[in-house]
C-alpha positions in Angstrom: 2.9 3.6 20.9 6.0 2.7 19.0 6.1 -1.2 19.8 9.1 -3.4 18.4 8.9 -6.9 17.4 11.3 -9.9 18.9 12.7 -12.5 16.2 10.0 -14.5 17.4 6.8 -12.0 16.5 8.9 -10.7 13.0 8.5 -14.6 12.0 5.2 -14.6 13.6 4.4 -12.2 10.9 5.2 -14.0 8.5 2.4 -16.1 7.4 -0.2 -12.7 7.1 2.5 -11.8 4.6 2.8 -14.6 2.4 -0.4 -14.6 2.0 -1.5 -10.7 1.5 1.6 -11.1 -1.4 -0.3 -14.8 -2.8 -3.7 -13.0 -2.7 -2.5 -9.7 -4.4 -1.2 -11.7 -7.0 -3.3 -13.7 -7.9 -6.6 -10.8 -7.9 -3.6 -9.1 -10.5 -3.2 -11.8 -12.7 -7.1 -12.6 -13.3 -8.1 -8.5 -13.2 -8.4 -7.9 -17.2 -10.9 -5.6 -18.9 -14.2 -6.1 -18.3 -13.2 -7.3 -14.6 -16.2 -5.7 -12.1 -15.2 -3.8 -9.1 -17.2 -6.0 -6.6 -16.1 -9.1 -8.3 -12.4 -8.8 -7.0 -13.7 -8.0 -3.8 -15.4 -11.4 -3.5 -12.3 -13.7 -4.8 -10.5 -12.0 -2.3 -13.3 -12.2 0.2 -13.3 -15.7 -0.5 -10.1 -16.2 -0.5 -9.6 -14.9 3.1 -12.6 -16.8 3.8 -10.2 -20.1 2.9 -7.3 -19.2 4.7 -9.6 -18.5 7.8 -7.9 -14.9 7.8 -9.6 -11.8 9.0 -10.3 -8.8 6.9 -8.7 -5.5 8.4 -10.9 -3.6 6.3 -14.3 -4.5 6.7 -15.4 -3.6 9.2 -12.5 -0.9 9.5 -14.1 2.7 10.4 -11.3 6.0 11.1 -12.6 9.3 11.7 -11.7 10.5 7.8 -14.0 6.8 6.6 -17.7 8.5 6.6 -18.9 5.1 8.0 -17.1 1.4 7.9 -15.4 0.5 5.2 -17.8 -3.1 4.2 -15.3 -4.5 2.0 -12.2 -6.1 2.5 -10.0 -4.2 -0.3 -9.3 -1.5 -2.1 -10.0 -0.4 -5.4 -8.5 2.4 -6.4 -9.1 3.6 -10.5 -7.8 6.3 -12.7 -8.2 9.4 -10.8 -9.1 7.6 -7.6 -5.4 6.7 -5.9 -6.5 5.8 -2.2 -8.8 3.7 -0.5 -11.0 3.2 -3.4 -14.2 2.0 -2.0 -15.6 -1.5 -4.1 -18.3 -0.9 -6.6 -20.1 -1.9 -9.5 -17.7 -1.1 -12.1 -16.6 -2.8 -15.5 -12.7 -1.9 -15.3 -12.3 -0.4 -19.0 -8.9 -1.3 -21.6 -6.3 1.6 -20.0 -7.7 1.5 -17.3 -4.3 2.0 -14.1 -5.8 -0.2 -11.0 -4.4 -0.3 -7.5 -4.8 -2.7 -5.3 -4.5 -2.1 -1.8 -4.5 -5.6 0.6 -4.6 -5.9 4.4 -5.4 -8.8 6.3 -4.8 -10.2 10.0 -3.8 -13.9 10.0 -3.5 -15.3 13.8 -3.1 -11.6 15.2 -0.5 -10.4 12.7 -1.2 -8.0 10.0 0.6 -7.8 6.7 -0.7 -4.5 4.2 0.4 -4.2 0.9 -1.0 -2.8 -2.4 0.4 -2.4 -6.4 -0.4 -0.5 -9.2 -1.2 -2.1 -12.9 -2.5 -1.2 -16.2 -5.5 -3.3 -17.3 -5.2 -3.5 -21.2 -3.9 -1.4 -23.4 -1.6 1.0 -21.3 -0.4 4.8 -21.0 3.4 5.7 -21.0 2.4 8.1 -18.8 1.0 5.7 -16.8 3.7 3.6 -17.1 6.5 6.6 -15.5 3.9 7.0 -12.8 4.3 3.2 -11.9 7.5 3.1 -11.8 8.0 6.3 -10.4 5.9 4.8 -7.2 7.8 1.2 -7.5 11.4 2.5 -7.3 10.1 5.5 -4.8 9.6 2.1 -2.7 13.0 0.4 -3.3 14.2 3.5 -2.2 12.4 3.1 1.6 12.9 0.2 2.0 16.6 0.3 1.5 16.5 3.6 3.3 14.4 0.8 6.3 18.3 0.1 8.4 19.1 -0.1 11.8 21.1 3.1 12.6 18.8 5.3 10.5 15.4 7.4 10.6 12.3 7.6 10.2 13.2 10.9 7.9 15.3 8.7 6.0 13.0 6.8 4.9 10.9 9.8 4.1 13.8 12.0 1.9 14.3 8.5 -0.2 10.9 8.3 -1.0 10.6 12.0 -1.7 14.1 11.9 -3.7 12.3 9.8 -6.1 9.7 11.8 -7.1 10.9 15.1 -7.4 13.8 13.8 -9.9 10.6 12.5 -12.1 8.2 15.8 -11.8 6.3 14.3 -9.2 5.0 16.4 -5.9 4.6 15.2 -2.5 1.4 14.6 -0.4 2.2 13.9 3.4 -1.2 13.6 4.2 -1.3 10.3 4.0 1.6 8.1 4.1 3.2 4.9 5.6 2.6 3.6 9.6 3.3 1.2 11.7 2.0 -2.8 11.3 1.4 -5.5 13.9 -1.5 -6.4 16.2 -3.4 -3.1 14.2 -3.5 -2.3 10.8 -2.6 1.3 11.6 0.3 2.2 14.2 2.3 4.0 15.1 4.7 5.5 14.1 3.8 7.6 10.8 6.0 7.3 8.3 5.0 10.7 5.9 6.5 10.4 1.6 8.3 13.2 2.4 11.4 14.5 4.8 14.6 15.2 6.5 17.3 12.4 6.8 18.4 12.2 9.9 15.0 13.7 11.5 12.3 11.5 13.5 11.8 8.0 15.1 15.3 6.2 15.5 15.4 3.2 13.0 15.9 0.0 15.3 15.7 -3.7 15.2 11.9 -4.8 15.5 10.0 -2.2 14.2 7.3 -3.0 11.7 6.7 -1.0 8.7 4.1 -0.5 6.5 5.8 2.1 3.7 3.8 3.3 0.7 4.1 6.1 -1.7 2.3 7.0 -3.4 1.8 10.2 -5.9 -0.6 11.4 -8.6 0.6 12.6 -12.0 -0.6 16.4 -12.1 -1.4 17.8 -8.5 -0.6 17.0 -4.9 -3.8 17.5 -3.8 -6.4 15.2 -2.8 -10.8 15.0 -3.0 -13.1 13.0 -1.6 -15.5 10.7 -3.3 -19.2 11.3 -2.2 -18.7 7.5 -1.2 -17.5 8.9 1.5 -13.8 6.9 1.7 -12.4 6.9 -2.2 -9.6 9.8 -3.1 -9.1 11.4 -5.7 -7.2 13.5 -7.3 -8.5 17.5 -7.1 -7.2 18.0 -11.1 -8.6 14.4 -12.4 -5.2 13.4 -13.4 -4.0 9.5 -11.7 -2.6 8.3 -9.5 0.0 4.7 -8.6 0.5 3.0 -4.9 2.8 1.1 -4.0 3.2 -0.9 -0.7 5.2 -3.5 1.6 5.2 -4.5 5.2 8.2 -4.1 6.4 10.1 -5.4 9.3 13.4 -3.7 10.6 16.0 -6.5 11.6 19.7 -6.4 11.9 20.7 -8.5 8.3 18.6 -5.5 6.7 15.2 -5.0 6.4 13.3 -7.5 5.7 10.2 -7.9 3.3 7.2 -9.9 4.6 4.4 -9.2 1.8 7.8 -9.2 -0.9 6.2 -10.9 -4.2 9.4 -11.1 -5.8 9.0 -15.0 -5.9 6.1 -15.7 -7.4 8.0 -13.6 -10.6 5.3 -10.4 -9.6 6.2 -7.2 -9.7 
């Protein structure tokens, strides 16, 4: 069921969005060559505990997951792009890292993701990250009252295709509110003017993600981590966005923290 939020409820979602933004900014700053993925998870867990927030991941067990996730942040590295289960791995120079983080604060959820390179970057990785971020910017711009879900999906796909990337629609954006994943589904490709009408009060997590040379995924033996089928690298960008009469409101905006 698709739920529309009142202006007061959207205001009540701001603390969750700000906490997610601040946490991702802090983790990005602290994540360096040599940082262990398990240390990132421990740090995120500590920040959640200090804030009195609640992880959306640790007990999460959808039909596609092999077991409850058991960690509080997704850490996807290089050819992993989604649902990366933190494990004992120390980051190496040039690794492409995605951190995906969702929590509930006072019963309201926010969800966001950021990709970046630790150490010496490859040009092709920076280009992929840039495309993914510009696709998210285009999606946010299309999240306007009077439009439709297909307008958002089309905006994402236009950016990706212009830069030569294929698109997978198995996983994409989704409604956000009292739970992490709700209706509507927001695929990363679609036809403009189609789909659910965009109304004030709709809150969605928009999340373009692309792989360098494929659109096919394979699942790790851990039952969670999704990797490219050909070993090419992936990037993922995500924000929680409220559609309002005044325009899209990015609840997980990190710009005030002077980070991407």
